[in-house]
PDB file of N, CA, C and O in Angstrom:
ATOM      1  N   UNK A   1      10.056  12.516   2.509  1.00  0.00           N
ATOM      2  CA  UNK A   1       9.559  11.626   3.585  1.00  0.00           C
ATOM      3  C   UNK A   1       9.860  10.122   3.190  1.00  0.00           C
ATOM      4  O   UNK A   1       9.654   9.540   2.124  1.00  0.00           O
ATOM      5  N   UNK A   2      10.487   9.611   4.539  1.00  0.00           N
ATOM      6  CA  UNK A   2      10.832   8.272   4.169  1.00  0.00           C
ATOM      7  C   UNK A   2       9.918   7.221   4.872  1.00  0.00           C
ATOM      8  O   UNK A   2       9.352   7.512   5.926  1.00  0.00           O
ATOM      9  N   UNK A   3       9.768   5.917   4.245  1.00  0.00           N
ATOM     10  CA  UNK A   3       9.004   4.780   4.786  1.00  0.00           C
ATOM     11  C   UNK A   3       9.827   3.450   4.893  1.00  0.00           C
ATOM     12  O   UNK A   3      10.863   3.277   4.251  1.00  0.00           O
ATOM     13  N   UNK A   4       9.303   2.536   5.737  1.00  0.00           N
ATOM     14  CA  UNK A   4      10.173   1.285   5.960  1.00  0.00           C
ATOM     15  C   UNK A   4       8.774   0.340   6.124  1.00  0.00           C
ATOM     16  O   UNK A   4       7.830   0.451   6.905  1.00  0.00           O
ATOM     17  N   UNK A   5       9.019  -0.514   5.183  1.00  0.00           N
ATOM     18  CA  UNK A   5       8.017  -1.858   5.166  1.00  0.00           C
ATOM     19  C   UNK A   5       8.744  -3.071   5.944  1.00  0.00           C
ATOM     20  O   UNK A   5       9.907  -3.450   5.805  1.00  0.00           O
ATOM     21  N   UNK A   6       7.810  -3.542   6.744  1.00  0.00           N
ATOM     22  CA  UNK A   6       8.406  -4.789   7.306  1.00  0.00           C
ATOM     23  C   UNK A   6       7.115  -5.771   7.136  1.00  0.00           C
ATOM     24  O   UNK A   6       5.962  -5.494   7.466  1.00  0.00           O
ATOM     25  N   UNK A   7       7.494  -6.771   6.647  1.00  0.00           N
ATOM     26  CA  UNK A   7       6.311  -8.155   6.350  1.00  0.00           C
ATOM     27  C   UNK A   7       6.148  -8.735   7.674  1.00  0.00           C
ATOM     28  O   UNK A   7       7.183  -9.140   8.203  1.00  0.00           O
ATOM     29  N   UNK A   8       5.180  -8.845   8.244  1.00  0.00           N
ATOM     30  CA  UNK A   8       5.024  -9.401   9.734  1.00  0.00           C
ATOM     31  C   UNK A   8       4.620 -11.053   9.292  1.00  0.00           C
ATOM     32  O   UNK A   8       5.276 -11.995   9.736  1.00  0.00           O
ATOM     33  N   UNK A   9       3.653 -11.208   8.518  1.00  0.00           N
ATOM     34  CA  UNK A   9       3.484 -12.349   7.748  1.00  0.00           C
ATOM     35  C   UNK A   9       2.950 -12.665   6.639  1.00  0.00           C
ATOM     36  O   UNK A   9       2.965 -11.607   6.011  1.00  0.00           O
ATOM     37  N   UNK A  10       2.431 -13.538   5.921  1.00  0.00           N
ATOM     38  CA  UNK A  10       2.039 -13.601   4.703  1.00  0.00           C
ATOM     39  C   UNK A  10       0.848 -12.530   4.409  1.00  0.00           C
ATOM     40  O   UNK A  10       0.539 -12.225   3.257  1.00  0.00           O
ATOM     41  N   UNK A  11       0.329 -12.089   5.344  1.00  0.00           N
ATOM     42  CA  UNK A  11      -0.739 -11.350   4.931  1.00  0.00           C
ATOM     43  C   UNK A  11      -0.633  -9.902   5.503  1.00  0.00           C
ATOM     44  O   UNK A  11      -1.406  -9.053   5.060  1.00  0.00           O
ATOM     45  N   UNK A  12       0.251  -9.582   6.431  1.00  0.00           N
ATOM     46  CA  UNK A  12       0.235  -8.515   7.181  1.00  0.00           C
ATOM     47  C   UNK A  12       1.357  -7.708   7.144  1.00  0.00           C
ATOM     48  O   UNK A  12       2.353  -8.323   7.525  1.00  0.00           O
ATOM     49  N   UNK A  13       1.582  -6.493   6.810  1.00  0.00           N
ATOM     50  CA  UNK A  13       2.603  -5.568   6.800  1.00  0.00           C
ATOM     51  C   UNK A  13       2.552  -4.499   7.654  1.00  0.00           C
ATOM     52  O   UNK A  13       1.490  -3.911   7.859  1.00  0.00           O
ATOM     53  N   UNK A  14       3.888  -4.088   8.331  1.00  0.00           N
ATOM     54  CA  UNK A  14       3.865  -2.996   9.189  1.00  0.00           C
ATOM     55  C   UNK A  14       4.765  -1.891   8.513  1.00  0.00           C
ATOM     56  O   UNK A  14       5.944  -2.101   8.226  1.00  0.00           O
ATOM     57  N   UNK A  15       4.072  -0.616   8.266  1.00  0.00           N
ATOM     58  CA  UNK A  15       4.791   0.487   7.488  1.00  0.00           C
ATOM     59  C   UNK A  15       4.988   1.608   8.571  1.00  0.00           C
ATOM     60  O   UNK A  15       4.106   2.148   9.239  1.00  0.00           O
ATOM     61  N   UNK A  16       6.380   1.844   8.599  1.00  0.00           N
ATOM     62  CA  UNK A  16       6.660   3.192   9.523  1.00  0.00           C
ATOM     63  C   UNK A  16       6.866   4.343   8.622  1.00  0.00           C
ATOM     64  O   UNK A  16       7.607   4.192   7.651  1.00  0.00           O
ATOM     65  N   UNK A  17       6.281   5.499   8.843  1.00  0.00           N
ATOM     66  CA  UNK A  17       6.708   6.341   8.211  1.00  0.00           C
ATOM     67  C   UNK A  17       7.269   7.695   9.053  1.00  0.00           C
ATOM     68  O   UNK A  17       6.648   8.153  10.011  1.00  0.00           O
ATOM     69  N   UNK A  18       8.578   8.288   8.537  1.00  0.00           N
ATOM     70  CA  UNK A  18       9.328   9.002   9.173  1.00  0.00           C
ATOM     71  C   UNK A  18       9.002  10.550   8.734  1.00  0.00           C
ATOM     72  O   UNK A  18       9.497  10.805   7.636  1.00  0.00           O
ATOM     73  N   UNK A  19       8.449  11.398   9.193  1.00  0.00           N
ATOM     74  CA  UNK A  19       8.425  12.834   8.996  1.00  0.00           C
ATOM     75  C   UNK A  19       8.214  13.641  10.293  1.00  0.00           C
ATOM     76  O   UNK A  19       8.423  13.165  11.408  1.00  0.00           O
ATOM     77  N   UNK A  20       7.845  14.724  10.097  1.00  0.00           N
ATOM     78  CA  UNK A  20       7.745  15.696  11.114  1.00  0.00           C
ATOM     79  C   UNK A  20       7.035  14.706  12.369  1.00  0.00           C
ATOM     80  O   UNK A  20       7.687  14.566  13.403  1.00  0.00           O
ATOM     81  N   UNK A  21       5.834  14.104  12.252  1.00  0.00           N
ATOM     82  CA  UNK A  21       5.141  13.098  13.066  1.00  0.00           C
ATOM     83  C   UNK A  21       5.654  11.793  12.636  1.00  0.00           C
ATOM     84  O   UNK A  21       5.666  11.517  11.437  1.00  0.00           O
ATOM     85  N   UNK A  22       6.085  10.959  13.534  1.00  0.00           N
ATOM     86  CA  UNK A  22       6.277   9.751  12.814  1.00  0.00           C
ATOM     87  C   UNK A  22       4.982   8.702  13.062  1.00  0.00           C
ATOM     88  O   UNK A  22       4.316   8.734  14.097  1.00  0.00           O
ATOM     89  N   UNK A  23       4.724   7.753  11.935  1.00  0.00           N
ATOM     90  CA  UNK A  23       3.427   6.971  12.166  1.00  0.00           C
ATOM     91  C   UNK A  23       3.683   5.620  11.900  1.00  0.00           C
ATOM     92  O   UNK A  23       4.722   5.362  11.293  1.00  0.00           O
ATOM     93  N   UNK A  24       2.816   4.557  12.291  1.00  0.00           N
ATOM     94  CA  UNK A  24       2.910   3.419  12.020  1.00  0.00           C
ATOM     95  C   UNK A  24       1.710   2.695  11.653  1.00  0.00           C
ATOM     96  O   UNK A  24       0.833   2.513  12.498  1.00  0.00           O
ATOM     97  N   UNK A  25       1.590   2.251  10.424  1.00  0.00           N
ATOM     98  CA  UNK A  25       0.451   1.619   9.833  1.00  0.00           C
ATOM     99  C   UNK A  25       0.448  -0.011   9.793  1.00  0.00           C
ATOM    100  O   UNK A  25       1.459  -0.625   9.454  1.00  0.00           O
ATOM    101  N   UNK A  26      -0.684  -0.625  10.140  1.00  0.00           N
ATOM    102  CA  UNK A  26      -0.648  -2.094   9.814  1.00  0.00           C
ATOM    103  C   UNK A  26      -1.569  -2.275   8.604  1.00  0.00           C
ATOM    104  O   UNK A  26      -2.742  -1.903   8.562  1.00  0.00           O
ATOM    105  N   UNK A  27      -0.842  -2.942   7.545  1.00  0.00           N
ATOM    106  CA  UNK A  27      -1.661  -3.331   6.275  1.00  0.00           C
ATOM    107  C   UNK A  27      -2.085  -4.740   5.973  1.00  0.00           C
ATOM    108  O   UNK A  27      -1.245  -5.634   6.068  1.00  0.00           O
ATOM    109  N   UNK A  28      -3.225  -4.991   5.646  1.00  0.00           N
ATOM    110  CA  UNK A  28      -3.424  -6.421   5.334  1.00  0.00           C
ATOM    111  C   UNK A  28      -3.623  -6.584   3.862  1.00  0.00           C
ATOM    112  O   UNK A  28      -4.271  -5.771   3.202  1.00  0.00           O
ATOM    113  N   UNK A  29      -3.049  -7.661   3.350  1.00  0.00           N
ATOM    114  CA  UNK A  29      -3.110  -7.968   1.866  1.00  0.00           C
ATOM    115  C   UNK A  29      -3.147  -9.569   1.953  1.00  0.00           C
ATOM    116  O   UNK A  29      -2.178 -10.325   2.024  1.00  0.00           O
ATOM    117  N   UNK A  30      -4.445  -9.877   1.931  1.00  0.00           N
ATOM    118  CA  UNK A  30      -4.683 -11.314   1.604  1.00  0.00           C
ATOM    119  C   UNK A  30      -4.015 -11.854   0.258  1.00  0.00           C
ATOM    120  O   UNK A  30      -3.783 -11.041  -0.637  1.00  0.00           O
ATOM    121  N   UNK A  31      -3.754 -12.969   0.117  1.00  0.00           N
ATOM    122  CA  UNK A  31      -3.644 -13.565  -1.138  1.00  0.00           C
ATOM    123  C   UNK A  31      -4.664 -13.411  -2.241  1.00  0.00           C
ATOM    124  O   UNK A  31      -4.229 -13.074  -3.343  1.00  0.00           O
ATOM    125  N   UNK A  32      -6.054 -13.627  -2.088  1.00  0.00           N
ATOM    126  CA  UNK A  32      -6.811 -13.731  -3.027  1.00  0.00           C
ATOM    127  C   UNK A  32      -6.960 -12.257  -3.606  1.00  0.00           C
ATOM    128  O   UNK A  32      -7.185 -12.130  -4.810  1.00  0.00           O
ATOM    129  N   UNK A  33      -6.832 -11.043  -2.717  1.00  0.00           N
ATOM    130  CA  UNK A  33      -7.061  -9.895  -3.179  1.00  0.00           C
ATOM    131  C   UNK A  33      -5.716  -9.396  -4.073  1.00  0.00           C
ATOM    132  O   UNK A  33      -5.774  -8.713  -5.096  1.00  0.00           O
ATOM    133  N   UNK A  34      -4.590  -9.868  -3.480  1.00  0.00           N
ATOM    134  CA  UNK A  34      -3.347  -9.686  -4.341  1.00  0.00           C
ATOM    135  C   UNK A  34      -3.351 -10.330  -5.685  1.00  0.00           C
ATOM    136  O   UNK A  34      -2.818  -9.722  -6.613  1.00  0.00           O
ATOM    137  N   UNK A  35      -3.898 -11.500  -5.888  1.00  0.00           N
ATOM    138  CA  UNK A  35      -4.107 -11.840  -6.848  1.00  0.00           C
ATOM    139  C   UNK A  35      -5.032 -11.013  -7.882  1.00  0.00           C
ATOM    140  O   UNK A  35      -4.677 -10.684  -9.014  1.00  0.00           O
ATOM    141  N   UNK A  36      -6.026 -10.793  -7.409  1.00  0.00           N
ATOM    142  CA  UNK A  36      -7.131  -9.937  -7.870  1.00  0.00           C
ATOM    143  C   UNK A  36      -6.558  -8.709  -8.477  1.00  0.00           C
ATOM    144  O   UNK A  36      -6.685  -8.429  -9.669  1.00  0.00           O
ATOM    145  N   UNK A  37      -6.054  -8.140  -7.785  1.00  0.00           N
ATOM    146  CA  UNK A  37      -5.303  -6.606  -8.115  1.00  0.00           C
ATOM    147  C   UNK A  37      -4.224  -6.965  -8.994  1.00  0.00           C
ATOM    148  O   UNK A  37      -4.218  -6.382 -10.079  1.00  0.00           O
ATOM    149  N   UNK A  38      -3.153  -7.939  -8.725  1.00  0.00           N
ATOM    150  CA  UNK A  38      -2.212  -7.964  -9.808  1.00  0.00           C
ATOM    151  C   UNK A  38      -1.678  -9.064 -10.390  1.00  0.00           C
ATOM    152  O   UNK A  38      -0.503  -9.247 -10.708  1.00  0.00           O
ATOM    153  N   UNK A  39      -2.729  -9.881 -10.526  1.00  0.00           N
ATOM    154  CA  UNK A  39      -2.109 -11.257 -11.073  1.00  0.00           C
ATOM    155  C   UNK A  39      -0.962 -11.660 -10.885  1.00  0.00           C
ATOM    156  O   UNK A  39      -0.353 -12.233 -11.788  1.00  0.00           O
ATOM    157  N   UNK A  40      -0.541 -11.494  -9.940  1.00  0.00           N
ATOM    158  CA  UNK A  40       1.040 -11.591  -9.138  1.00  0.00           C
ATOM    159  C   UNK A  40       2.104 -11.060 -10.265  1.00  0.00           C
ATOM    160  O   UNK A  40       3.122 -11.709 -10.506  1.00  0.00           O
ATOM    161  N   UNK A  41       1.872 -10.128 -10.777  1.00  0.00           N
ATOM    162  CA  UNK A  41       2.980  -9.468 -11.719  1.00  0.00           C
ATOM    163  C   UNK A  41       3.835  -8.602 -10.824  1.00  0.00           C
ATOM    164  O   UNK A  41       4.894  -8.221 -11.324  1.00  0.00           O
ATOM    165  N   UNK A  42       3.592  -8.268  -9.730  1.00  0.00           N
ATOM    166  CA  UNK A  42       4.463  -7.567  -8.789  1.00  0.00           C
ATOM    167  C   UNK A  42       4.362  -8.111  -7.556  1.00  0.00           C
ATOM    168  O   UNK A  42       3.268  -8.605  -7.283  1.00  0.00           O
ATOM    169  N   UNK A  43       5.410  -8.160  -6.551  1.00  0.00           N
ATOM    170  CA  UNK A  43       5.157  -8.874  -5.283  1.00  0.00           C
ATOM    171  C   UNK A  43       4.346  -7.991  -4.339  1.00  0.00           C
ATOM    172  O   UNK A  43       4.255  -6.769  -4.455  1.00  0.00           O
ATOM    173  N   UNK A  44       3.826  -8.658  -3.489  1.00  0.00           N
ATOM    174  CA  UNK A  44       3.123  -7.988  -2.162  1.00  0.00           C
ATOM    175  C   UNK A  44       3.958  -6.970  -1.712  1.00  0.00           C
ATOM    176  O   UNK A  44       3.371  -5.888  -1.703  1.00  0.00           O
ATOM    177  N   UNK A  45       5.141  -6.919  -1.327  1.00  0.00           N
ATOM    178  CA  UNK A  45       5.894  -5.749  -0.835  1.00  0.00           C
ATOM    179  C   UNK A  45       6.117  -4.772  -1.682  1.00  0.00           C
ATOM    180  O   UNK A  45       6.302  -3.641  -1.232  1.00  0.00           O
ATOM    181  N   UNK A  46       6.145  -5.003  -3.028  1.00  0.00           N
ATOM    182  CA  UNK A  46       6.097  -3.785  -3.911  1.00  0.00           C
ATOM    183  C   UNK A  46       4.894  -3.081  -3.973  1.00  0.00           C
ATOM    184  O   UNK A  46       4.869  -1.851  -3.932  1.00  0.00           O
ATOM    185  N   UNK A  47       3.742  -3.881  -4.084  1.00  0.00           N
ATOM    186  CA  UNK A  47       2.382  -3.407  -4.110  1.00  0.00           C
ATOM    187  C   UNK A  47       2.162  -2.414  -2.916  1.00  0.00           C
ATOM    188  O   UNK A  47       1.554  -1.347  -2.994  1.00  0.00           O
ATOM    189  N   UNK A  48       2.755  -2.937  -1.806  1.00  0.00           N
ATOM    190  CA  UNK A  48       2.340  -2.172  -0.418  1.00  0.00           C
ATOM    191  C   UNK A  48       3.235  -0.950  -0.533  1.00  0.00           C
ATOM    192  O   UNK A  48       2.776   0.129  -0.157  1.00  0.00           O
ATOM    193  N   UNK A  49       4.546  -1.023  -1.048  1.00  0.00           N
ATOM    194  CA  UNK A  49       5.264   0.277  -1.110  1.00  0.00           C
ATOM    195  C   UNK A  49       4.650   1.349  -2.329  1.00  0.00           C
ATOM    196  O   UNK A  49       4.679   2.559  -2.108  1.00  0.00           O
ATOM    197  N   UNK A  50       4.197   0.912  -3.389  1.00  0.00           N
ATOM    198  CA  UNK A  50       3.894   1.571  -4.305  1.00  0.00           C
ATOM    199  C   UNK A  50       2.461   2.313  -3.892  1.00  0.00           C
ATOM    200  O   UNK A  50       2.280   3.472  -4.267  1.00  0.00           O
ATOM    201  N   UNK A  51       1.577   1.706  -3.209  1.00  0.00           N
ATOM    202  CA  UNK A  51       0.627   2.133  -2.539  1.00  0.00           C
ATOM    203  C   UNK A  51       0.615   3.092  -1.404  1.00  0.00           C
ATOM    204  O   UNK A  51      -0.352   3.793  -1.102  1.00  0.00           O
ATOM    205  N   UNK A  52       1.671   3.071  -0.847  1.00  0.00           N
ATOM    206  CA  UNK A  52       2.042   4.067   0.376  1.00  0.00           C
ATOM    207  C   UNK A  52       2.733   5.464  -0.562  1.00  0.00           C
ATOM    208  O   UNK A  52       2.479   6.644  -0.318  1.00  0.00           O
ATOM    209  N   UNK A  53       3.466   5.061  -1.445  1.00  0.00           N
ATOM    210  CA  UNK A  53       3.725   6.168  -2.279  1.00  0.00           C
ATOM    211  C   UNK A  53       2.534   6.988  -2.941  1.00  0.00           C
ATOM    212  O   UNK A  53       2.532   8.214  -2.833  1.00  0.00           O
ATOM    213  N   UNK A  54       1.633   6.397  -3.550  1.00  0.00           N
ATOM    214  CA  UNK A  54       0.413   6.738  -3.884  1.00  0.00           C
ATOM    215  C   UNK A  54      -0.508   7.512  -2.848  1.00  0.00           C
ATOM    216  O   UNK A  54      -1.198   8.452  -3.241  1.00  0.00           O
ATOM    217  N   UNK A  55      -0.513   7.104  -1.507  1.00  0.00           N
ATOM    218  CA  UNK A  55      -1.062   7.682  -0.650  1.00  0.00           C
ATOM    219  C   UNK A  55      -0.585   8.851  -0.206  1.00  0.00           C
ATOM    220  O   UNK A  55      -1.338   9.803   0.003  1.00  0.00           O
ATOM    221  N   UNK A  56       0.805   8.910  -0.001  1.00  0.00           N
ATOM    222  CA  UNK A  56       1.736   9.940   0.475  1.00  0.00           C
ATOM    223  C   UNK A  56       1.740  11.221  -0.479  1.00  0.00           C
ATOM    224  O   UNK A  56       2.123  12.269   0.039  1.00  0.00           O
ATOM    225  N   UNK A  57       1.317  11.247  -1.948  1.00  0.00           N
ATOM    226  CA  UNK A  57       1.024  12.065  -2.755  1.00  0.00           C
ATOM    227  C   UNK A  57      -0.208  12.756  -2.744  1.00  0.00           C
ATOM    228  O   UNK A  57      -0.345  13.856  -3.279  1.00  0.00           O
ATOM    229  N   UNK A  58      -1.257  12.054  -2.059  1.00  0.00           N
ATOM    230  CA  UNK A  58      -2.488  12.497  -1.471  1.00  0.00           C
ATOM    231  C   UNK A  58      -2.941  13.145  -0.509  1.00  0.00           C
ATOM    232  O   UNK A  58      -3.773  14.052  -0.499  1.00  0.00           O
ATOM    233  N   UNK A  59      -2.152  12.474   0.641  1.00  0.00           N
ATOM    234  CA  UNK A  59      -2.561  12.816   1.966  1.00  0.00           C
ATOM    235  C   UNK A  59      -1.473  12.976   2.971  1.00  0.00           C
ATOM    236  O   UNK A  59      -0.566  12.190   2.700  1.00  0.00           O
ATOM    237  N   UNK A  60      -1.225  13.664   3.987  1.00  0.00           N
ATOM    238  CA  UNK A  60      -0.229  13.482   4.968  1.00  0.00           C
ATOM    239  C   UNK A  60      -0.272  12.193   5.554  1.00  0.00           C
ATOM    240  O   UNK A  60      -1.355  11.613   5.629  1.00  0.00           O
ATOM    241  N   UNK A  61       0.904  11.603   6.034  1.00  0.00           N
ATOM    242  CA  UNK A  61       0.944  10.360   6.686  1.00  0.00           C
ATOM    243  C   UNK A  61       0.068  10.368   8.017  1.00  0.00           C
ATOM    244  O   UNK A  61      -0.413   9.293   8.373  1.00  0.00           O
ATOM    245  N   UNK A  62      -0.135  11.351   8.667  1.00  0.00           N
ATOM    246  CA  UNK A  62      -1.076  11.375   9.956  1.00  0.00           C
ATOM    247  C   UNK A  62      -2.435  11.177   9.684  1.00  0.00           C
ATOM    248  O   UNK A  62      -3.236  10.950  10.591  1.00  0.00           O
ATOM    249  N   UNK A  63      -2.847  11.263   8.175  1.00  0.00           N
ATOM    250  CA  UNK A  63      -4.202  11.219   7.731  1.00  0.00           C
ATOM    251  C   UNK A  63      -4.617   9.716   7.076  1.00  0.00           C
ATOM    252  O   UNK A  63      -5.736   9.324   6.746  1.00  0.00           O
ATOM    253  N   UNK A  64      -3.244   8.973   7.001  1.00  0.00           N
ATOM    254  CA  UNK A  64      -3.476   7.554   6.623  1.00  0.00           C
ATOM    255  C   UNK A  64      -3.931   6.709   7.607  1.00  0.00           C
ATOM    256  O   UNK A  64      -3.319   6.692   8.675  1.00  0.00           O
ATOM    257  N   UNK A  65      -5.127   5.831   7.408  1.00  0.00           N
ATOM    258  CA  UNK A  65      -5.524   5.017   8.367  1.00  0.00           C
ATOM    259  C   UNK A  65      -4.578   4.301   9.085  1.00  0.00           C
ATOM    260  O   UNK A  65      -3.580   4.005   8.429  1.00  0.00           O
ATOM    261  N   UNK A  66      -4.603   3.869  10.455  1.00  0.00           N
ATOM    262  CA  UNK A  66      -3.415   3.149  11.057  1.00  0.00           C
ATOM    263  C   UNK A  66      -3.639   1.663  10.906  1.00  0.00           C
ATOM    264  O   UNK A  66      -2.712   0.890  11.148  1.00  0.00           O
ATOM    265  N   UNK A  67      -4.792   1.236  10.529  1.00  0.00           N
ATOM    266  CA  UNK A  67      -4.948  -0.204  10.228  1.00  0.00           C
ATOM    267  C   UNK A  67      -6.172  -0.410   9.290  1.00  0.00           C
ATOM    268  O   UNK A  67      -7.305  -0.051   9.610  1.00  0.00           O
ATOM    269  N   UNK A  68      -5.827  -1.092   7.951  1.00  0.00           N
ATOM    270  CA  UNK A  68      -6.550  -1.144   7.152  1.00  0.00           C
ATOM    271  C   UNK A  68      -6.287  -2.228   5.991  1.00  0.00           C
ATOM    272  O   UNK A  68      -5.087  -2.438   5.815  1.00  0.00           O
ATOM    273  N   UNK A  69      -6.984  -2.817   5.325  1.00  0.00           N
ATOM    274  CA  UNK A  69      -6.900  -3.683   4.482  1.00  0.00           C
ATOM    275  C   UNK A  69      -6.824  -2.863   3.042  1.00  0.00           C
ATOM    276  O   UNK A  69      -7.647  -1.998   2.742  1.00  0.00           O
ATOM    277  N   UNK A  70      -5.576  -3.312   2.087  1.00  0.00           N
ATOM    278  CA  UNK A  70      -5.162  -2.658   1.062  1.00  0.00           C
ATOM    279  C   UNK A  70      -5.922  -2.234   0.186  1.00  0.00           C
ATOM    280  O   UNK A  70      -5.658  -1.132  -0.295  1.00  0.00           O
ATOM    281  N   UNK A  71      -7.205  -3.039  -0.338  1.00  0.00           N
ATOM    282  CA  UNK A  71      -7.956  -2.709  -1.576  1.00  0.00           C
ATOM    283  C   UNK A  71      -8.948  -1.623  -0.827  1.00  0.00           C
ATOM    284  O   UNK A  71      -9.780  -1.155  -1.605  1.00  0.00           O
ATOM    285  N   UNK A  72      -9.039  -1.080   0.655  1.00  0.00           N
ATOM    286  CA  UNK A  72      -9.843   0.066   1.077  1.00  0.00           C
ATOM    287  C   UNK A  72      -9.499   1.112   0.208  1.00  0.00           C
ATOM    288  O   UNK A  72     -10.362   1.784  -0.357  1.00  0.00           O
ATOM    289  N   UNK A  73      -8.062   1.330   0.035  1.00  0.00           N
ATOM    290  CA  UNK A  73      -7.639   2.720  -0.698  1.00  0.00           C
ATOM    291  C   UNK A  73      -8.357   2.980  -1.696  1.00  0.00           C
ATOM    292  O   UNK A  73      -8.551   4.189  -1.828  1.00  0.00           O
ATOM    293  N   UNK A  74      -8.918   2.223  -2.593  1.00  0.00           N
ATOM    294  CA  UNK A  74     -10.059   2.476  -3.586  1.00  0.00           C
ATOM    295  C   UNK A  74     -11.216   2.883  -3.225  1.00  0.00           C
ATOM    296  O   UNK A  74     -11.869   3.276  -4.191  1.00  0.00           O
ATOM    297  N   UNK A  75     -11.858   2.972  -2.041  1.00  0.00           N
ATOM    298  CA  UNK A  75     -12.993   3.488  -1.579  1.00  0.00           C
ATOM    299  C   UNK A  75     -12.880   4.961  -1.143  1.00  0.00           C
ATOM    300  O   UNK A  75     -13.898   5.628  -0.958  1.00  0.00           O
ATOM    301  N   UNK A  76     -11.564   5.504  -0.970  1.00  0.00           N
ATOM    302  CA  UNK A  76     -10.957   6.971  -0.749  1.00  0.00           C
ATOM    303  C   UNK A  76     -10.475   7.339  -2.008  1.00  0.00           C
ATOM    304  O   UNK A  76     -10.414   8.555  -2.190  1.00  0.00           O
ATOM    305  N   UNK A  77     -10.133   6.653  -2.882  1.00  0.00           N
ATOM    306  CA  UNK A  77      -9.382   7.302  -4.056  1.00  0.00           C
ATOM    307  C   UNK A  77      -9.787   6.652  -5.279  1.00  0.00           C
ATOM    308  O   UNK A  77      -9.309   5.537  -5.485  1.00  0.00           O
ATOM    309  N   UNK A  78     -10.599   7.155  -6.149  1.00  0.00           N
ATOM    310  CA  UNK A  78     -11.074   6.314  -7.437  1.00  0.00           C
ATOM    311  C   UNK A  78     -10.108   6.002  -8.237  1.00  0.00           C
ATOM    312  O   UNK A  78     -10.303   4.988  -8.907  1.00  0.00           O
ATOM    313  N   UNK A  79      -9.011   6.612  -8.400  1.00  0.00           N
ATOM    314  CA  UNK A  79      -7.973   6.599  -9.200  1.00  0.00           C
ATOM    315  C   UNK A  79      -6.832   5.334  -8.784  1.00  0.00           C
ATOM    316  O   UNK A  79      -5.968   4.968  -9.581  1.00  0.00           O
ATOM    317  N   UNK A  80      -6.972   4.826  -7.591  1.00  0.00           N
ATOM    318  CA  UNK A  80      -5.964   3.834  -7.001  1.00  0.00           C
ATOM    319  C   UNK A  80      -6.027   2.719  -7.955  1.00  0.00           C
ATOM    320  O   UNK A  80      -4.936   2.334  -8.377  1.00  0.00           O
ATOM    321  N   UNK A  81      -7.126   2.096  -8.399  1.00  0.00           N
ATOM    322  CA  UNK A  81      -7.137   0.701  -9.311  1.00  0.00           C
ATOM    323  C   UNK A  81      -6.645   0.878 -10.811  1.00  0.00           C
ATOM    324  O   UNK A  81      -6.425  -0.085 -11.545  1.00  0.00           O
ATOM    325  N   UNK A  82      -6.476   2.372 -11.240  1.00  0.00           N
ATOM    326  CA  UNK A  82      -5.982   2.390 -12.527  1.00  0.00           C
ATOM    327  C   UNK A  82      -4.393   2.569 -12.238  1.00  0.00           C
ATOM    328  O   UNK A  82      -3.494   2.420 -13.065  1.00  0.00           O
ATOM    329  N   UNK A  83      -4.257   2.922 -10.872  1.00  0.00           N
ATOM    330  CA  UNK A  83      -2.747   3.032 -10.858  1.00  0.00           C
ATOM    331  C   UNK A  83      -2.085   1.698 -10.455  1.00  0.00           C
ATOM    332  O   UNK A  83      -0.891   1.491 -10.670  1.00  0.00           O
ATOM    333  N   UNK A  84      -2.857   0.846  -9.894  1.00  0.00           N
ATOM    334  CA  UNK A  84      -2.250  -0.476  -9.533  1.00  0.00           C
ATOM    335  C   UNK A  84      -2.170  -1.341 -11.096  1.00  0.00           C
ATOM    336  O   UNK A  84      -1.301  -2.178 -11.343  1.00  0.00           O
ATOM    337  N   UNK A  85      -3.153  -0.977 -11.955  1.00  0.00           N
ATOM    338  CA  UNK A  85      -3.106  -1.553 -13.196  1.00  0.00           C
ATOM    339  C   UNK A  85      -1.880  -1.313 -13.926  1.00  0.00           C
ATOM    340  O   UNK A  85      -1.235  -2.211 -14.466  1.00  0.00           O
ATOM    341  N   UNK A  86      -1.523   0.084 -13.935  1.00  0.00           N
ATOM    342  CA  UNK A  86      -0.512   0.569 -14.412  1.00  0.00           C
ATOM    343  C   UNK A  86       0.840   0.050 -13.989  1.00  0.00           C
ATOM    344  O   UNK A  86       1.707  -0.225 -14.819  1.00  0.00           O
ATOM    345  N   UNK A  87       1.023  -0.091 -12.583  1.00  0.00           N
ATOM    346  CA  UNK A  87       2.342  -0.469 -11.966  1.00  0.00           C
ATOM    347  C   UNK A  87       2.575  -1.843 -12.277  1.00  0.00           C
ATOM    348  O   UNK A  87       3.744  -2.226 -12.299  1.00  0.00           O
ATOM    349  N   UNK A  88       1.498  -2.782 -12.562  1.00  0.00           N
ATOM    350  CA  UNK A  88       1.742  -3.870 -12.700  1.00  0.00           C
ATOM    351  C   UNK A  88       1.970  -4.146 -14.536  1.00  0.00           C
ATOM    352  O   UNK A  88       2.873  -4.895 -14.909  1.00  0.00           O
ATOM    353  N   UNK A  89       1.190  -3.558 -15.393  1.00  0.00           N
ATOM    354  CA  UNK A  89       1.739  -3.342 -16.614  1.00  0.00           C
ATOM    355  C   UNK A  89       3.221  -3.014 -17.068  1.00  0.00           C
ATOM    356  O   UNK A  89       3.827  -3.442 -18.051  1.00  0.00           O
ATOM    357  N   UNK A  90       3.676  -2.050 -15.987  1.00  0.00           N
ATOM    358  CA  UNK A  90       4.922  -1.700 -16.249  1.00  0.00           C
ATOM    359  C   UNK A  90       5.913  -2.760 -15.530  1.00  0.00           C
ATOM    360  O   UNK A  90       7.081  -2.828 -15.913  1.00  0.00           O
ATOM    361  N   UNK A  91       5.523  -3.433 -14.678  1.00  0.00           N
ATOM    362  CA  UNK A  91       6.419  -4.417 -13.824  1.00  0.00           C
ATOM    363  C   UNK A  91       6.907  -3.801 -12.883  1.00  0.00           C
ATOM    364  O   UNK A  91       7.944  -4.349 -12.508  1.00  0.00           O
ATOM    365  N   UNK A  92       6.584  -2.677 -12.165  1.00  0.00           N
ATOM    366  CA  UNK A  92       7.433  -1.926 -11.283  1.00  0.00           C
ATOM    367  C   UNK A  92       7.695  -2.468 -10.399  1.00  0.00           C
ATOM    368  O   UNK A  92       8.420  -1.950  -9.549  1.00  0.00           O
TER     369      UNK A  92
END
């Protein structure tokens, strides 16, 4: 499954996922949340990318919310924040 990320503005990303059914997702990542999650150890785009890789291991692209703020992932998957910390410590 392939996906493409387009940064619309500083806080908004559009993610296209190509699979049997193509989907498009709008993801918001505000600076204060980004700083809190990563301490800017990785880029915003990298965090969105890794977050979608994480989501796609857990569910089908058709099950991912079409519009959401990135930190909402932790409300659905308790291990998300651990993964973010790991990505940052590895400098992925």
